[in-house]
N, C-alpha and C positions, 0 to 999 in steps of 0.2 A: 140260771144264767142265760143271758141272751147276748149276741155278739153283733157288732157292726161289720161293714164290708172290710175285707182284707185283714181281719183280726188274726193274730197269732197268739194263742194261749196254750200253755203246756200245763197239764196237771202233774205235779211232781209227786204228790203223795195223797192218797185217798184211803182212809180207814174208817169203816163204819161198823162198830161193834159196841152199841150203847150198853148192852147188858154187862159187858166187861169194862165199861168206862173208857174204851179206846175209840177216840174220834179225832179225825184230822182231815182237813182239805187245804192243801198247800199248792199254789199254782204260780205261774209266771206269765205276765202279760208283756210280750216282746214288741207288739205292734197292734194298733187299732183301738177299738172301744168295746166296752161291755157294760151290761147292767146286771146287777146281782141282787137277788132277794134272798135273804138268809133263810135257811131251813133248819132242820133238826140239829145238825152239828153245831151251828152258831147259837142256837137257843140253849142247848145243853152244856156246851163248852165254848164260849165265845173266843177264847184265846187260841182255839184249835183251827181257826180259819184265817188264811192270809193270802194276799196276792202280791207277789214281788214284781216290781217294775224297775226300769233303769234309774228312776229318780227316788225310789224308796219302796217300803213295804207297807201295805194297807192291811189293817186288822179290822174286824167287824164286831159290832155290839148290837145284835138283833136289828138288822139293817136292810134297807133298800137303798142302794146307791148306784152311781154310774161313774165310769172312768173313761177317759180318752187320752191316749198317748200320742202327742203330735211330735213328729220327727221329720219335719219338712214335707209332710203329706196331708196337712190340714188346709182349709181354705186360705186364700191369700190374705195376709194381714193378721193371721192367728199366730201368736207366739208359740214356739216349741216348748214342750213340757208336758206334765201330767195334769189334766183337768179333772176335778172331782166335784161331784154334786151328791148331796144326801137328801133323799125323799123322806125317809123315816129312820129312827134310831140314830146311831152315830158310828163314825169310823175314826180310827186312829192311824195316822200316817207317820212312819218313822224313817228317818234317813240320817245322814251325817250331821245335819243341822239340828236334830232333836226330834221331839215327838209332838205332834199337832193333832188336835181333835176338831172334827167337823160334825155338827149336829143337824137334825132335820131342817131342811130349807136353807142350808148353807152351802156355799160353793167356794172352791179354791183352786189355786194353781201352784204346782211345784216345778220350777224351771229346770232343776237338775238335782243330782244326789247330794249336793252340798248346800242347796238353797232351802231356806225356810218356806213354809206354806204361806202364800199370799191369799188372804181372804178376798173374795170378789163380792160385789154388791148384788149380783143376780146371776141367773144362768148364763154362762159364757156361750158364745157362738160355737165353740168347739164341741159342746155337748148337744147341739141341735141334731135331732135324729137318733140320738142314743136313747131308746126307750125300751121298756120291757117287751120282749118278743115282737118288736116292731119290724117284722119281716125277717128277723134273724133266726139263727138256729138256736133252739132251746135245748139245754142239756141238763139233766138232773138225775132221774132214776137210772139212766143208762150207766152211770158210774159205779153203781153198787157192785161190790165184789172185785173191783180192779185192785191189783196189788202193786202196780208200778206205773211209771209215767206213760201217758198217751198224748198224742198230738190231736187237738180238736180240729174237726173238719172246717173248711172255709165256709163263708156265708152262702155261697151258691150251691152247696151240697143239698141234695134232696133228703127228705126224711128217711127214705130207705138207705141212702148212703150213710147217714148217721147211725142208724141201727146196725148196719153191716160193719161199720168201723168199730162200734162199741163191742159187738159180738166177737169180732176178730181180735180186738185188743184184750178182751176178757179171756178168750181162749189162749192167746199167746202169753199172757202174763200169769194166768192161773194154771197153766199146764193142761 
C-alpha cells in the first residue's frame, strides 16, 4: 500500500495464518488516497481483502488499483466522491446502490453511498499523483502479527517513524 498526502486509513483486522487458512485484511479509508497492489492474502483468498469508505466497500481480485476520496479537499472543479482506477486485475465496489466491477484500465466515480458507480472514459484528475510508492509511505510486511486496529502514520512520517509505529502497535496489541 502507498498513501497520498493527508490520508487517513485504519487497519481494522489483519490476520495472516495461511497454513491454517486464516487470512484477512480489512481497512477503512476515511480521507485521502491510496494505491494498493495485492499480495499473498488477496491471491490466496480474494474475498478476505476489503477497504471500506464512506461511499461503499471495495473488494479486490488479484489487483493493482488506486482510490481517492474527495470530500471538499480535492482540486477546484473536482466533484466529491470516491474515484477508482484499476491498473491490473479487478475490483468490486459495493454500496446501497448495488455491486459494481471495474477491470484493468477502467476508471469510475461513486458520488455517495447511495449512488451507482459511474464509469469514466479515462483517468480522472482526482487520481493524478496517486501512484505506487510515489513518495508516499509504503506499508506491508510491518503489519505481520498485528491482532487489532492500528492507525497508519501520515505521509510526512519518516521510515523510522513507521517502523517505530508498527513495533509499538505490535507490542501493544500482542502483549
